[in-house]
Each structure stands twice: as C-alpha cells, then as structure tokens.
C-alpha positions in Angstrom: 0.0 0.2 -0.1 2.1 3.0 -1.1 0.0 5.8 0.2 -3.1 5.0 2.2 -2.5 2.5 5.5 -5.0 1.2 8.1 -3.6 -0.3 11.2 -5.4 -2.1 14.0 -4.6 -4.1 17.1 -6.3 -6.8 15.1 -6.8 -6.8 11.6 -8.0 -9.1 8.9 -9.4 -8.1 5.7 -12.5 -9.7 4.1 -14.2 -8.5 0.9 -17.9 -9.2 0.5 -19.0 -9.1 -3.1 -22.4 -7.8 -3.8 -21.9 -7.9 -7.4 -19.2 -8.7 -9.3 -19.9 -6.5 -12.2 -20.8 -3.7 -10.3 -19.4 -2.9 -6.7 -18.3 -4.8 -3.8 -19.0 -3.7 -0.5 -16.2 -4.5 2.4 -15.7 -4.1 6.2 -12.5 -4.9 8.4 -13.4 -7.6 10.7 -12.2 -10.7 12.8 -13.2 -14.0 12.9 -15.2 -15.3 15.7 -15.9 -18.8 15.5 -15.7 -21.2 12.3 -18.3 -19.0 10.4 -19.2 -15.6 12.4 -17.4 -12.5 12.0 -17.2 -9.4 14.5 -17.3 -6.6 12.7 -15.1 -3.5 13.6 -17.4 -0.6 14.4 -17.9 2.2 16.6 -20.0 1.6 19.7 -21.9 4.8 19.0 -21.9 8.0 16.9 -21.1 10.8 16.1 -17.4 10.7 17.5 -15.9 13.7 19.0 -12.1 14.4 17.6 -9.4 16.7 19.1 -7.7 18.1 16.4 -4.2 18.9 16.1 -3.1 22.8 16.7 -0.6 23.0 13.9 -1.3 23.5 10.4 -1.9 21.2 7.5 -0.3 22.1 4.0 0.3 25.7 5.3 -3.4 26.3 6.6 -5.8 25.5 9.2 -6.1 21.9 9.0 -9.3 22.3 11.1 -11.2 23.3 8.0 -9.9 20.2 6.2 -11.5 18.2 9.0 -14.5 20.2 8.8 -14.9 19.3 5.0 -14.1 15.4 5.3 -16.9 15.2 8.4 -19.4 16.9 6.1 -18.9 14.1 3.4 -19.6 11.3 5.9 -22.4 13.2 7.6 -24.1 13.7 4.3 -24.6 9.9 3.8 -28.2 9.2 3.7 -30.2 6.8 6.6 -26.9 6.6 9.0 -26.4 10.0 11.0 -23.5 11.7 11.6 -20.3 10.0 12.0 -18.3 13.4 13.5 -19.3 15.2 16.6 -17.6 17.9 18.2 -14.2 19.0 16.9 -12.1 20.8 19.5 -8.9 22.0 18.5 -6.0 20.9 20.8 -4.1 24.1 21.7 -0.6 22.2 21.1 1.2 21.7 17.7 1.7 17.9 17.7 5.1 17.4 16.3 7.5 14.3 16.2 9.2 15.6 19.5 6.0 15.2 21.5 3.9 12.9 19.6 4.3 10.2 22.3 3.6 12.1 25.2 0.6 13.9 23.6 -1.2 11.1 21.7 -2.0 7.9 23.2 -4.3 5.0 21.7 -5.7 4.0 24.9 -7.0 7.0 26.4 -10.2 7.2 24.7 -9.5 10.7 23.1 -10.0 10.8 19.1 -7.0 12.8 18.0 -6.4 13.8 14.5 -2.6 15.0 13.8 -1.2 16.9 11.4 2.6 15.6 10.7 3.5 18.8 9.1 7.5 17.9 8.1 6.2 14.2 7.8 8.6 13.1 10.4 6.1 11.1 12.7 4.9 8.7 9.4 8.4 8.5 8.3 9.8 7.4 11.5 6.5 4.8 11.6 6.4 3.7 8.1 9.0 5.3 6.2 8.4 7.9 3.4 5.6 8.6 1.0 2.8 7.9 3.3 0.2 10.4 3.0 -1.8 9.4 6.3 -2.9 6.9 8.2 -6.1 5.6 10.4 -5.8 3.7 13.7 -8.3 2.3 15.0 -8.0 0.3 18.6 -10.6 -2.4 19.2 -11.1 -4.7 22.0 -11.9 -8.3 21.7 -15.7 -8.0 20.6 -14.7 -5.8 17.9 -15.8 -2.3 19.3 -13.4 0.5 18.2 -12.2 2.2 21.4 -9.8 4.6 20.5 -9.0 6.4 16.8 -5.7 8.3 15.7 -5.7 9.9 12.4 -2.4 11.2 11.1 -1.9 13.0 8.0 0.9 14.0 6.1 1.0 18.0 5.6 4.8 18.0 4.3 3.1 17.0 0.7 1.1 19.6 -0.5 -2.1 19.1 -2.5 -1.8 18.3 -6.0 -3.5 16.1 -8.8 -1.1 13.3 -7.4 -1.9 13.9 -3.6 -5.0 15.4 -2.4 -5.0 16.3 1.6 -8.6 16.5 1.7 -9.1 13.1 0.0 -6.4 11.5 2.3 -8.6 13.0 5.2 -11.9 11.3 4.0 -10.2 8.1 3.2 -8.5 7.8 6.6 -11.7 8.4 8.3 -13.5 5.7 6.5 -11.0 3.4 7.7 -11.5 4.8 11.2 -15.2 3.8 10.9 -14.3 0.2 10.2 -13.9 0.3 6.2 -11.5 -1.8 4.5 -9.8 -1.0 1.2 -11.9 -1.8 -2.0 -10.1 -3.4 -5.2 -12.7 -1.4 -7.3 -11.0 1.3 -9.7 -7.9 -1.0 -9.7 -6.9 -2.7 -13.2 -9.3 -3.6 -15.8 -10.3 -7.7 -14.7 -13.2 -8.1 -16.9 -11.2 -10.6 -19.1 -11.1 -13.0 -15.7 -14.4 -15.0 -15.3 -16.2 -13.0 -12.7 -13.7 -10.1 -13.1 -14.9 -6.6 -11.9 -15.7 -4.1 -14.8 -13.5 -1.2 -15.0 -14.6 2.1 -13.2 -14.1 5.4 -14.4 -12.2 7.8 -12.4 -15.2 9.6 -11.2 -16.6 6.7 -9.8 -14.0 5.3 -8.0 -14.5 5.2 -4.2 -12.4 7.0 -1.5 -11.4 3.8 -0.1 -9.6 2.6 -2.9 -6.2 2.3 -1.7 -4.0 4.4 -4.1 -3.9 7.5 -5.3 -7.0 8.0 -7.7 -5.8 8.6 -11.4 -6.3 11.9 -13.2 -7.0 13.8 -10.0 -6.9 12.5 -6.7 -9.3 15.2 -5.5 -11.9 12.8 -7.0 -11.2 10.8 -3.8 -13.0 13.7 -1.9 -16.6 12.4 -2.8 -18.1 9.1 -1.4 -19.0 7.0 -4.1 -21.6 3.5 -3.9 -19.2 1.2 -2.8 -18.4 3.8 0.3 -21.9 4.1 0.9 -22.7 0.3 1.1 -19.8 -0.1 3.3 -21.0 2.3 5.9 -24.6 1.4 5.4 -23.6 -2.3 6.4 -21.9 -1.3 9.5 -24.2 1.7 10.7 -27.5 1.7 8.7 -30.9 1.2 9.9 
C-alpha cells in the first residue's frame, strides 16, 4: 500500500461481493468462531475529535477536517459520524507525539504531521496518511488516531482532503476496496472497469487523473458504511 494505510491491533481483511460486475462492499472484521464475524465498528456515533493545533498544507487543518466530516455526515440513513471538533492548543510534532497522543486514553486525535517526520519514523517515506483504530475483543472501536502528512502539498497526485476522507473511512471500520484497479473484465467474474470519477474513496492508492476525486464518497463507500451503521 503506497500511500494510504489502515492499522489496528487486530486486523484481518475480508471482501464481500455484492455484484461482481458492479460494486463490492467491504468492512474490516475479525473471525469469531468457524463461520461468524465480528465487524469492527463504533459503539455509538457521532465521534468527537481533538484536532491538532498545527497546520495542514500550510493552512488551518481544522477546515480540512470539517470538510471531510461533512462528506461522511452527508450519507443518508446513517446519521452523523463526526461530533464535536475541539482544536488542541498544542501543535503535535515528532518531538512531542508520544507524550501528546495515546491509543488507550479514549481521546480521538487527528494529527497534522507538518514535516512528515512522524509517519516517516513509523512507516518510512511516501505515506500520505494513516487511520489507527484500536478495538477490543468484541470488535468495538475504543480509540482513534488519524495522522495526515502535511509535508506533501495538495496536487492532482496527492490531495489532503481526499486523504482525510479516506482515513476517516478506515477508523469507522471500512477496509480498502479493489474497485478502480486494473481492468479484470477478461477474467471470469472479474470486475468491470470504473471511470475515475466513480472510484470509491476507499481505493488504496492515489486516484488517477486527479486525486481530488477521492474527496467524494461513491456507491461502494456508502454500501460499506450502511452495512455497519445503517438502519
């Protein structure tokens, strides 16, 4: 995974195919017995976030987070994902990250890694962002940390808002989707190709033509969220 990564204390991937020639929906899950699954999901919504007091892409990253929340909150028949956004007075940096951010304190942090040093230390160069969701044995998400790389300015190859929308999807419990990848129509049962404008935000790499296309949620994203949080 070149640019967008999901982490959890327990991570197993499973793809559920709704229609092989149309869309697939997907969630992160863990096996529970021979044939049952416990889905990774939030115990309740909306989720309150503590937002880094630093900047993202040279500007106030809070506005990027607000836009990403608005995209997820706009899904029908689910309800709001994001609750109160509180801006941390502290600028989270590589020097203070370990003392300012914890995965066991129940505080959901969004960190702007302005110089990329935090992500570089954790995973190496070239990572746009990560979504870290800690779960208990029942699959309940108990703590969230999102880290967005602010050292890579938005461009057609890497869009900060699209990355934030993507990483939020992971911490709700959504996995990566293969939709939008190579054309596998020549393989029996393979997925039909998808135009860039229709590629889900949960596609694991930069979107072709313009990564900003990943700012919007598509059918596959909605199906995944609806499975976890719908009526």
